[in-house]
DSSP file (Angstrom, degrees, kcal/mol; ACC not computed):
  #  RESIDUE AA STRUCTURE BP1 BP2  ACC     N-H-->O    O-->H-N    N-H-->O    O-->H-N    TCO  KAPPA ALPHA  PHI   PSI    X-CA   Y-CA   Z-CA
    1    1 A M              0   0    0      0, 0.0     2,-0.1     0, 0.0   132,-0.1   0.000 360.0 360.0 360.0 132.5   94.9  104.6  119.9
    2    2 A D     >  -     0   0    0      1,-0.1     4,-2.2     4,-0.0     5,-0.2  -0.376 360.0-104.1 -85.1 170.7   97.5  107.0  118.4
    3    3 A D  H  > S+     0   0    0      1,-0.2     4,-2.4     2,-0.2     5,-0.2   0.852 118.7  53.1 -66.2 -36.7  100.5  105.9  116.4
    4    4 A S  H  > S+     0   0    0      2,-0.2     4,-2.3     1,-0.2    -1,-0.2   0.923 110.1  47.9 -64.0 -44.3  103.0  106.5  119.2
    5    5 A T  H  > S+     0   0    0      2,-0.2     4,-2.2     1,-0.2    -2,-0.2   0.899 111.6  50.9 -63.0 -41.1  101.0  104.4  121.6
    6    6 A L  H  X S+     0   0    0     -4,-2.2     4,-2.5     2,-0.2    -2,-0.2   0.926 109.8  49.6 -62.7 -45.1  100.7  101.6  119.0
    7    7 A T  H  X S+     0   0    0     -4,-2.4     4,-2.2     1,-0.2    -2,-0.2   0.925 112.4  47.5 -60.2 -45.0  104.4  101.6  118.3
    8    8 A K  H  X S+     0   0    0     -4,-2.3     4,-2.4     1,-0.2    -1,-0.2   0.857 110.1  53.2 -65.7 -35.3  105.2  101.4  122.1
    9    9 A L  H  X S+     0   0    0     -4,-2.2     4,-2.6     2,-0.2    -2,-0.2   0.928 108.3  49.7 -65.0 -44.4  102.6   98.6  122.4
   10   10 A I  H  X S+     0   0    0     -4,-2.5     4,-2.5     1,-0.2    -2,-0.2   0.933 112.5  47.8 -59.1 -46.1  104.3   96.6  119.7
   11   11 A L  H  X S+     0   0    0     -4,-2.2     4,-1.8     1,-0.2    -1,-0.2   0.891 110.7  51.5 -63.1 -39.5  107.7   97.1  121.3
   12   12 A S  H  < S+     0   0    0     -4,-2.4     4,-0.3     2,-0.2    -1,-0.2   0.914 110.4  48.3 -62.9 -43.3  106.3   96.1  124.7
   13   13 A V  H >< S+     0   0    0     -4,-2.6     3,-1.4     1,-0.2    -2,-0.2   0.916 111.6  49.9 -63.5 -43.4  104.8   92.9  123.2
   14   14 A L  H >< S+     0   0    0     -4,-2.5     3,-1.9     1,-0.3    -1,-0.2   0.818  99.0  66.7 -66.2 -29.2  108.1   92.0  121.5
   15   15 A S  T 3< S+     0   0    0     -4,-1.8    -1,-0.3     1,-0.3     5,-0.2   0.604  85.7  72.7 -68.7  -8.6  110.0   92.6  124.8
   16   16 A E  T <  S+     0   0    0     -3,-1.4    -1,-0.3    -4,-0.3    -2,-0.2   0.620  74.3  98.5 -77.9 -13.2  108.1   89.5  126.2
   17   17 A I  S X  S-     0   0    0     -3,-1.9     3,-2.2    -4,-0.2    74,-0.0  -0.599  95.7 -94.5 -72.3 132.7  110.4   87.4  123.9
   18   18 A P  T 3  S+     0   0    0      0, 0.0    -1,-0.1     0, 0.0     3,-0.1  -0.216 107.4   8.0 -53.6 134.4  113.2   86.0  126.1
   19   19 A D  T 3  S+     0   0    0      1,-0.2    16,-2.9    -4,-0.1     2,-0.5   0.524  97.5 121.5  69.6  10.0  116.4   88.2  125.9
   20   20 A W  E <   -a   35   0A   0     -3,-2.2     2,-0.4    -5,-0.2    -1,-0.2  -0.912  43.1-172.8-100.5 126.5  114.6   90.9  123.9
   21   21 A E  E     -a   36   0A   0     14,-2.6    16,-2.4    -2,-0.5     2,-0.5  -0.949  17.9-163.5-126.4 139.3  114.8   94.2  125.8
   22   22 A W  E     -a   37   0A   0     -2,-0.4     2,-0.8    14,-0.2    16,-0.1  -0.981   1.9-168.2-121.9 120.7  113.2   97.6  125.2
   23   23 A H    >   -     0   0    0     14,-0.7     3,-1.7    -2,-0.5     5,-0.1  -0.883   2.9-167.8-107.9  99.3  114.6  100.6  127.0
   24   24 A D  T 3  S+     0   0    0     -2,-0.8    -1,-0.1     1,-0.3    15,-0.0   0.679  80.6  66.1 -61.9 -19.6  112.0  103.3  126.5
   25   25 A D  T 3  S-     0   0    0      1,-0.1    -1,-0.3    -3,-0.1    -2,-0.0   0.599  91.6-140.7 -83.2  -9.5  114.4  106.0  127.7
   26   26 A D  S <  S+     0   0    0     -3,-1.7    -2,-0.1     1,-0.1    -1,-0.1   0.583  87.8  77.3  61.3  11.1  116.9  105.6  124.8
   27   27 A E        +     0   0    0      2,-0.1    -1,-0.1    -4,-0.0    -3,-0.1   0.645  62.9  93.5-119.2 -27.3  119.8  106.1  127.3
   28   28 A T  S    S-     0   0    0      1,-0.1    -2,-0.1    -5,-0.1    -5,-0.1  -0.566  76.0-127.9 -72.7 123.9  120.0  102.7  129.1
   29   29 A P        -     0   0    0      0, 0.0     2,-0.3     0, 0.0    -2,-0.1  -0.363  18.7-116.3 -72.3 152.6  122.7  100.6  127.3
   30   30 A Y        -     0   0    0     15,-0.1     2,-0.1     4,-0.1     3,-0.1  -0.674  28.4-123.6 -86.6 142.9  121.8   97.1  126.2
   31   31 A A    >   -     0   0    0     -2,-0.3     3,-1.9     1,-0.1    -1,-0.1  -0.430  37.4 -84.0 -81.2 158.0  123.7   94.2  127.8
   32   32 A D  T 3  S+     0   0    0      1,-0.2    -1,-0.1    -2,-0.1     3,-0.1  -0.361 117.4  26.9 -57.8 139.1  125.7   91.6  125.8
   33   33 A G  T 3  S+     0   0    0      1,-0.3    -1,-0.2    -3,-0.1     2,-0.2   0.303  95.6 118.0  89.0  -9.6  123.4   88.9  124.5
   34   34 A E    <   -     0   0    0     -3,-1.9     2,-0.7   -14,-0.1    14,-0.4  -0.585  63.3-132.4 -87.3 152.1  120.3   91.0  124.5
   35   35 A T  E     -a   20   0A   0    -16,-2.9   -14,-2.6    -2,-0.2     2,-0.3  -0.934  30.3-138.3 -98.0 116.5  118.3   91.9  121.4
   36   36 A G  E     -ab  21  49A   0     12,-2.3    14,-2.6    -2,-0.7     2,-0.4  -0.588  10.4-151.4 -81.7 134.2  117.7   95.6  121.6
   37   37 A L  E     -ab  22  50A   0    -16,-2.4   -14,-0.7    -2,-0.3     2,-0.4  -0.887  15.7-169.5-105.7 135.8  114.3   97.0  120.7
   38   38 A F  E     - b   0  51A   0     12,-2.6    14,-2.4    -2,-0.4     2,-1.0  -0.958  28.3-128.3-130.0 141.9  114.1  100.5  119.3
   39   39 A Y  E    S- b   0  52A   0     -2,-0.4     2,-0.4    12,-0.2    14,-0.2  -0.797  88.8 -29.5 -82.6 104.7  111.4  103.0  118.6
   40   40 A G  S    S+     0   0    0     12,-2.6    33,-0.2    -2,-1.0    -2,-0.2  -0.722 125.3  36.9  88.8-132.7  112.2  103.8  115.0
   41   41 A A  S    S-     0   0    0     -2,-0.4     2,-0.3    10,-0.1    11,-0.1  -0.223  81.8-117.0 -62.8 143.3  115.8  103.7  113.8
   42   42 A I        -     0   0    0      9,-0.1    -1,-0.1    -4,-0.1     9,-0.1  -0.619  28.6-128.4 -78.9 134.9  118.0  100.9  115.2
   43   43 A G        -     0   0    0     -2,-0.3    -1,-0.1     2,-0.2    -7,-0.1  -0.260  26.7-102.1 -76.1 171.0  121.0  102.2  117.2
   44   44 A P  S    S+     0   0    0      0, 0.0    -1,-0.1     0, 0.0    -2,-0.0   0.761  91.4  81.9 -68.9 -25.2  124.6  101.0  116.5
   45   45 A T        +     0   0    0      2,-0.0    -2,-0.2     3,-0.0     2,-0.2  -0.969  66.0  38.6-134.2 152.6  124.6   98.6  119.4
   46   46 A P  S    S-     0   0    0      0, 0.0   -14,-0.1     0, 0.0   -11,-0.0   0.583  71.0-133.8 -77.0 175.8  123.7   95.9  120.3
   47   47 A D  S    S+     0   0    0     -2,-0.2     2,-0.6     1,-0.1   -12,-0.1   0.958  96.1  59.4 -60.9 -50.8  124.4   93.7  117.2
   48   48 A R  S    S+     0   0    0    -14,-0.4   -12,-2.3    26,-0.1     2,-0.3  -0.700  78.9 151.8 -81.6 120.9  121.0   92.0  117.4
   49   49 A A  E     -bC  36  75A   0     26,-2.1    26,-2.5    -2,-0.6     2,-0.4  -0.992  33.6-159.9-152.6 155.1  118.4   94.6  117.2
   50   50 A V  E     -bC  37  74A   0    -14,-2.6   -12,-2.6    -2,-0.3     2,-0.4  -0.997   9.1-163.2-137.6 130.6  114.8   95.3  116.0
   51   51 A G  E     -bC  38  73A   0     22,-2.5    22,-2.5    -2,-0.4     2,-0.4  -0.930   5.7-160.1-112.9 140.9  113.3   98.7  115.2
   52   52 A A  E     +bC  39  72A   0    -14,-2.4   -12,-2.6    -2,-0.4     2,-0.3  -0.950  15.7 165.3-121.3 140.4  109.5   99.3  115.0
   53   53 A R  E     - C   0  71A   0     18,-1.7    18,-3.0    -2,-0.4     2,-0.4  -0.951  33.9-132.0-156.0 132.7  107.8  102.2  113.3
   54   54 A V  E     + C   0  70A   0     -2,-0.3    16,-0.2    16,-0.2     3,-0.1  -0.699  31.4 168.9 -77.0 133.9  104.3  103.1  112.1
   55   55 A Y  E     -     0   0A   0     14,-2.2     2,-0.3    -2,-0.4    15,-0.1   0.432  52.2 -23.5-131.2  -0.1  104.5  104.3  108.5
   56   56 A G  E     + C   0  69A   0     13,-0.9    13,-3.8     2,-0.0    -1,-0.4  -0.978  56.0 150.2 173.5 179.8  101.0  104.6  107.1
   57   57 A G  E     - C   0  68A   0     -2,-0.3     2,-0.3    11,-0.3    11,-0.2  -0.963  33.7 -94.2 159.7-174.0   97.5  103.4  107.2
   58   58 A T  E     - C   0  67A   0      9,-2.3     9,-2.6    -2,-0.3     2,-0.4  -0.952  15.9-157.8-135.2 153.4   93.8  104.2  106.7
   59   59 A D  E     - C   0  66A   0     -2,-0.3     7,-0.2     7,-0.2     3,-0.1  -0.995   9.1-152.0-132.0 126.3   90.9  105.5  108.8
   60   60 A D     >  -     0   0    0      5,-2.8     4,-2.6    -2,-0.4     5,-0.3  -0.870   5.3-163.1 -98.0 109.3   87.3  104.9  107.8
   61   61 A P  T  4 S+     0   0    0      0, 0.0    -1,-0.1     0, 0.0     5,-0.0   0.770  86.3  50.6 -65.3 -24.7   85.3  107.8  109.3
   62   62 A E  T  4 S+     0   0    0      1,-0.1    -2,-0.0    -3,-0.1     0, 0.0   0.903 124.6  23.3 -80.6 -41.3   82.0  105.9  108.9
   63   63 A T  T  4 S-     0   0    0      2,-0.1    -1,-0.1    -3,-0.0     3,-0.1   0.653  95.8-127.5 -98.0 -17.4   82.9  102.7  110.7
   64   64 A G     <  +     0   0    0     -4,-2.6     2,-0.2     1,-0.3    74,-0.1   0.474  52.8 156.9  81.3   1.3   85.8  103.9  112.8
   65   65 A L        -     0   0    0     -5,-0.3    -5,-2.8    -6,-0.1     2,-0.5  -0.440  21.1-169.8 -65.5 128.1   88.0  101.1  111.4
   66   66 A K  E     -CD  59 133A   0     67,-0.7    67,-3.0    -7,-0.2     2,-0.4  -0.982   7.8-176.7-126.2 120.7   91.6  102.1  111.7
   67   67 A I  E     -CD  58 132A   0     -9,-2.6    -9,-2.3    -2,-0.5     2,-0.4  -0.971   5.3-169.6-119.3 131.7   94.4  100.1  110.0
   68   68 A R  E     -CD  57 131A   0     63,-2.7    63,-3.3    -2,-0.4     2,-0.5  -0.935  17.8-135.1-120.4 143.8   98.0  101.0  110.5
   69   69 A R  E     -CD  56 130A   0    -13,-3.8   -14,-2.2    -2,-0.4   -13,-0.9  -0.833  23.4-169.3 -94.2 133.3  101.1   99.8  108.7
   70   70 A V  E     -CD  54 129A   0     59,-2.4    59,-3.0    -2,-0.5     2,-0.5  -0.991   7.0-154.6-127.3 129.6  104.0   98.9  111.0
   71   71 A Q  E     -CD  53 128A   0    -18,-3.0   -18,-1.7    -2,-0.4     2,-0.5  -0.886   3.2-163.9-104.5 132.6  107.5   98.1  109.8
   72   72 A L  E     -CD  52 127A   0     55,-3.2    55,-2.9    -2,-0.5     2,-0.5  -0.970   4.4-164.6-109.9 127.6  109.9   96.0  111.8
   73   73 A R  E     -CD  51 126A   0    -22,-2.5   -22,-2.5    -2,-0.5     2,-0.3  -0.961  10.1-165.7-112.0 122.5  113.5   96.2  110.8
   74   74 A T  E     -CD  50 125A   0     51,-2.6    51,-2.0    -2,-0.5     2,-0.4  -0.823   9.3-169.1-111.5 148.5  115.7   93.4  112.1
   75   75 A R  E     -CD  49 124A   0    -26,-2.5   -26,-2.1    -2,-0.3    49,-0.2  -0.989  10.8-156.9-137.4 126.1  119.5   93.1  112.3
   76   76 A G  E     -     0   0A   0     47,-2.7     3,-0.1    -2,-0.4     8,-0.1  -0.214  33.6 -69.5 -93.3-175.7  121.4   90.0  113.2
   77   77 A E  E >   -     0   0A   0      1,-0.1     3,-1.6    45,-0.1    46,-0.6  -0.335  64.5 -82.3 -72.2 154.6  124.8   89.2  114.5
   78   78 A P  E 3  S+ D   0 122A   0      0, 0.0    44,-0.2     0, 0.0    43,-0.2  -0.304 111.8   8.7 -59.0 137.3  127.9   89.8  112.5
   79   79 A G  T 3  S+     0   0    0     42,-2.3     2,-0.8     1,-0.2    43,-0.1   0.504  94.7 119.8  74.7   4.2  128.8   87.1  110.0
   80   80 A R    X   -     0   0    0     -3,-1.6     3,-1.7    41,-0.4    43,-0.5  -0.879  46.8-164.3-107.1 106.8  125.6   85.2  110.5
   81   81 A K  T 3  S+     0   0    0     -2,-0.8     4,-0.3     1,-0.3     3,-0.3   0.802  90.8  42.0 -59.8 -32.4  123.6   84.9  107.3
   82   82 A D  T 3> S+     0   0    0      1,-0.2     4,-2.6     2,-0.1    -1,-0.3   0.316  83.3 107.1 -97.8   9.3  120.4   83.9  108.9
   83   83 A G  H <> S+     0   0    0     -3,-1.7     4,-1.6     1,-0.2    -1,-0.2   0.903  83.3  40.2 -57.0 -48.7  120.7   86.4  111.8
   84   84 A A  H  > S+     0   0    0     -4,-0.4     4,-2.6    -3,-0.3    -1,-0.2   0.874 114.4  54.4 -69.4 -36.3  118.0   88.8  110.7
   85   85 A D  H  > S+     0   0    0     -4,-0.3     4,-2.6     2,-0.2    -2,-0.2   0.905 106.0  51.9 -63.9 -41.2  115.7   85.9  109.5
   86   86 A V  H  X S+     0   0    0     -4,-2.6     4,-1.9     2,-0.2    -1,-0.2   0.915 112.8  45.2 -61.8 -43.5  115.9   84.3  113.0
   87   87 A L  H  X S+     0   0    0     -4,-1.6     4,-2.4    -5,-0.2    -2,-0.2   0.919 112.8  50.2 -66.8 -43.0  114.8   87.6  114.7
   88   88 A A  H  X S+     0   0    0     -4,-2.6     4,-2.6     1,-0.2    -2,-0.2   0.890 109.5  51.8 -63.1 -38.8  112.1   88.2  112.2
   89   89 A D  H  X S+     0   0    0     -4,-2.6     4,-2.4     2,-0.2    -1,-0.2   0.900 109.8  49.0 -64.4 -40.2  110.7   84.7  112.6
   90   90 A A  H  X S+     0   0    0     -4,-1.9     4,-1.6     2,-0.2    -2,-0.2   0.908 112.0  48.8 -65.6 -41.4  110.6   85.2  116.4
   91   91 A A  H  X S+     0   0    0     -4,-2.4     4,-2.9     2,-0.2     5,-0.2   0.927 111.9  49.0 -63.4 -44.5  108.8   88.5  116.0
   92   92 A F  H  X S+     0   0    0     -4,-2.6     4,-2.7     1,-0.2    -2,-0.2   0.916 107.6  54.4 -61.8 -43.5  106.3   87.0  113.6
   93   93 A A  H  < S+     0   0    0     -4,-2.4     4,-0.3     1,-0.2    -1,-0.2   0.865 115.2  41.0 -59.2 -35.7  105.6   84.1  116.0
   94   94 A R  H >< S+     0   0    0     -4,-1.6     3,-0.7    -5,-0.1    -2,-0.2   0.910 118.1  44.1 -78.8 -43.6  104.8   86.6  118.8
   95   95 A L  H >< S+     0   0    0     -4,-2.9     3,-2.1     1,-0.2    -2,-0.2   0.838 100.6  66.0 -74.2 -33.2  102.9   89.1  116.8
   96   96 A K  T 3< S+     0   0    0     -4,-2.7    -1,-0.2     1,-0.3    11,-0.2   0.695  97.0  59.2 -64.7 -15.5  100.7   86.7  114.8
   97   97 A K  T <  S+     0   0    0     -3,-0.7     2,-0.4    -4,-0.3    -1,-0.3   0.495  78.6 115.2 -88.5  -4.7   99.0   85.6  118.1
   98   98 A L    <   +     0   0    0     -3,-2.1     9,-0.5    -4,-0.1     2,-0.3  -0.530  28.8 146.2 -75.6 124.9   97.8   89.1  118.9
   99   99 A S  S    S-     0   0    0     -2,-0.4     6,-0.2     7,-0.2     7,-0.2  -0.877  73.9  -5.5-156.0 124.0   94.0   89.5  118.9
  100  100 A R  S    S+     0   0    0      4,-1.1     2,-0.5    -2,-0.3     5,-0.2   0.920  92.0 144.3  55.8  46.7   92.1   91.9  121.3
  101  101 A V  B >  S-E  104   0A   0      3,-1.7     3,-2.1     1,-0.1    -1,-0.2  -0.967  73.8 -29.6-119.6 116.1   95.4   92.7  123.1
  102  102 A G  T 3  S-     0   0    0     -2,-0.5     3,-0.1     1,-0.3    -1,-0.1   0.691 128.9 -40.4  57.1  23.6   95.9   96.3  124.4
  103  103 A G  T 3  S+     0   0    0      1,-0.3    31,-2.9    30,-0.0     2,-0.6   0.421 109.1 121.8 103.2  -0.3   93.7   97.8  121.7
  104  104 A I  E <   -EF 101 133A   0     -3,-2.1    -3,-1.7    29,-0.2    -4,-1.1  -0.870  38.1-174.0 -96.1 121.0   94.9   95.7  118.8
  105  105 A L  E     -     0   0A   0     27,-2.6     2,-0.3    -2,-0.6    -5,-0.3   0.895  67.2 -28.1 -77.7 -42.6   92.1   93.8  117.1
  106  106 A G  E     - F   0 132A   0     26,-1.5    26,-2.7    -7,-0.2     2,-0.3  -0.981  53.8-152.9-167.5 163.8   94.3   91.8  114.8
  107  107 A I  E     + F   0 131A   0     -9,-0.5     2,-0.3    -2,-0.3    24,-0.2  -0.998  10.3 179.4-147.3 143.1   97.7   91.8  113.0
  108  108 A R  E     - F   0 130A   0     22,-2.0    22,-2.8    -2,-0.3     2,-0.4  -0.999  30.2-118.9-144.9 145.8   99.0   90.2  109.9
  109  109 A R  E     + F   0 129A   0     -2,-0.3    20,-0.3    20,-0.2     3,-0.1  -0.698  27.9 178.6 -81.9 131.8  102.3   90.2  108.1
  110  110 A E  E     -     0   0A   0     18,-3.4     2,-0.3    -2,-0.4    19,-0.2   0.737  58.4 -10.7-105.3 -31.0  102.0   91.6  104.6
  111  111 A S  E     - F   0 128A   0     17,-1.5    17,-2.9     2,-0.0    -1,-0.3  -0.988  49.9-167.8-161.9 165.5  105.5   91.5  103.2
  112  112 A M  E     - F   0 127A   0     -2,-0.3    15,-0.2    15,-0.2    13,-0.0  -0.977   5.1-176.3-154.6 155.6  109.1   91.1  103.9
  113  113 A T  E     - F   0 126A   0     13,-2.2    13,-2.6    -2,-0.3     2,-0.2  -0.959  28.0-119.5-154.9 138.4  112.4   91.7  102.2
  114  114 A P  E     - F   0 125A   0      0, 0.0    11,-0.3     0, 0.0     3,-0.1  -0.550  19.5-166.2 -72.7 144.5  116.1   91.0  102.9
  115  115 A L  E     -     0   0A   0      9,-2.8    10,-0.2     1,-0.3     2,-0.1   0.446  33.9-123.8-110.2  -4.1  118.1   94.2  103.0
  116  116 A G  E     - F   0 124A   0      8,-0.8     8,-2.3     5,-0.0    -1,-0.3  -0.334  44.9 -43.0  86.4-174.7  121.6   92.7  102.9
  117  117 A A  E     - F   0 123A   0      6,-0.2     6,-0.2    -2,-0.1     2,-0.0  -0.639  49.5-131.2 -94.5 148.1  124.4   93.3  105.4
  118  118 A D    >   -     0   0    0      4,-1.9     3,-1.9    -2,-0.3    -1,-0.1  -0.178  47.3 -81.7 -80.0-174.7  125.5   96.6  106.9
  119  119 A T  T 3  S+     0   0    0      1,-0.3    -1,-0.1     2,-0.1    -2,-0.0   0.617 131.2  56.4 -68.8 -11.2  129.1   97.7  107.0
  120  120 A N  T 3  S-     0   0    0      2,-0.1    -1,-0.3   -42,-0.0     3,-0.1   0.239 120.9-104.7-101.7  11.4  129.7   95.5  110.1
  121  121 A G  S <  S+     0   0    0     -3,-1.9   -42,-2.3     1,-0.2     2,-0.7   0.746  73.3 143.1  74.6  23.7  128.5   92.3  108.3
  122  122 A R  E     -D   78   0A   0    -44,-0.2    -4,-1.9   -43,-0.1    -1,-0.2  -0.877  48.4-131.1-101.1 115.9  125.2   92.2  110.2
  123  123 A E  E     - F   0 117A   0     -2,-0.7   -47,-2.7   -46,-0.6     2,-0.3  -0.351  24.8-160.5 -65.8 142.3  122.3   91.0  107.9
  124  124 A E  E     -DF  75 116A   0     -8,-2.3    -9,-2.8   -49,-0.2    -8,-0.8  -0.878  11.2-178.6-125.9 158.2  119.2   93.2  107.9
  125  125 A R  E     -DF  74 114A   0    -51,-2.0   -51,-2.6    -2,-0.3     2,-0.4  -0.989  16.8-142.3-153.2 151.1  115.6   92.5  106.9
  126  126 A S  E     -DF  73 113A   0    -13,-2.6   -13,-2.2    -2,-0.3     2,-0.4  -0.982  14.2-174.3-121.1 129.3  112.3   94.5  106.8
  127  127 A D  E     -DF  72 112A   0    -55,-2.9   -55,-3.2    -2,-0.4     2,-0.5  -0.977  10.3-154.3-120.9 136.9  108.9   93.0  107.7
  128  128 A N  E     -DF  71 111A   0    -17,-2.9   -18,-3.4    -2,-0.4   -17,-1.5  -0.941  11.4-171.7-118.6 130.8  105.7   94.9  107.1
  129  129 A Y  E     -DF  70 109A   0    -59,-3.0   -59,-2.4    -2,-0.5     2,-0.5  -0.860  20.2-140.5-119.5 149.5  102.5   94.3  109.1
  130  130 A A  E     -DF  69 108A   0    -22,-2.8   -22,-2.0    -2,-0.3     2,-0.5  -0.965  22.8-164.4-106.2 124.2   98.9   95.6  108.9
  131  131 A V  E     -DF  68 107A   0    -63,-3.3   -63,-2.7    -2,-0.5     2,-0.7  -0.942   9.2-152.0-113.8 121.1   97.5   96.2  112.3
  132  132 A T  E     -DF  67 106A   0    -26,-2.7   -27,-2.6    -2,-0.5   -26,-1.5  -0.834  18.3-142.6 -92.1 119.3   93.8   96.6  112.8
  133  133 A V  E     -DF  66 104A   0    -67,-3.0   -67,-0.7    -2,-0.7     2,-0.3  -0.651  23.3-107.8 -84.8 134.6   93.2   98.8  115.8
  134  134 A D        -     0   0    0    -31,-2.9     3,-0.4    -2,-0.4     4,-0.2  -0.441  28.4-163.0 -62.6 123.0   90.2   97.9  118.0
  135  135 A N     >  +     0   0    0     -2,-0.3     4,-1.5     1,-0.2     5,-0.2   0.113  54.5 115.4 -98.6  22.0   87.6  100.6  117.3
  136  136 A V  H  > S+     0   0    0      1,-0.2     4,-1.1     2,-0.2     3,-0.4   0.917  80.6  47.6 -57.1 -43.8   85.4   99.9  120.4
  137  137 A E  H  4 S+     0   0    0     -3,-0.4    -1,-0.2     1,-0.2     3,-0.2   0.869 108.0  56.2 -65.4 -35.6   86.2  103.3  121.8
  138  138 A A  H  4 S+     0   0    0      1,-0.2    -1,-0.2    -4,-0.2    -2,-0.2   0.790 115.7  36.0 -68.3 -27.1   85.4  105.0  118.4
  139  139 A T  H  <        0   0    0     -4,-1.5    -1,-0.2    -3,-0.4    -2,-0.2   0.527 360.0 360.0-102.9  -7.6   81.9  103.5  118.4
  140  140 A A     <        0   0    0     -4,-1.1    -1,-0.2    -3,-0.2    -2,-0.1   0.484 360.0 360.0 -75.7 360.0   81.1  103.6  122.1
């Protein structure tokens, strides 16, 4: 699985959370009350948003084991101190259950950090995951 496919798979899985929407075309606007999902950088709207991006990893040429680092950046509603934390917790609850799903062998959260509020008072946070890609195709 390439990095673009992995990122899109993560976004697709997160879009299964109620009221979380991913518009792959980058042109469809998000409705009020939705949490917008973005490939990479978070757009200016909606207020509640999550961006996903592959940023590193390792490949073992002998075993075919492929591990990718994925960062989720969450942004909550204006004036809500726990806004980013609530979104990050929902993402973690969904992702920690992934095993043998769509080419993902397993996933674990490795770190997180609060990023503070943006200029609109929306708290942000970064969570970093290690994703082990299923190497069945690499060894077949």
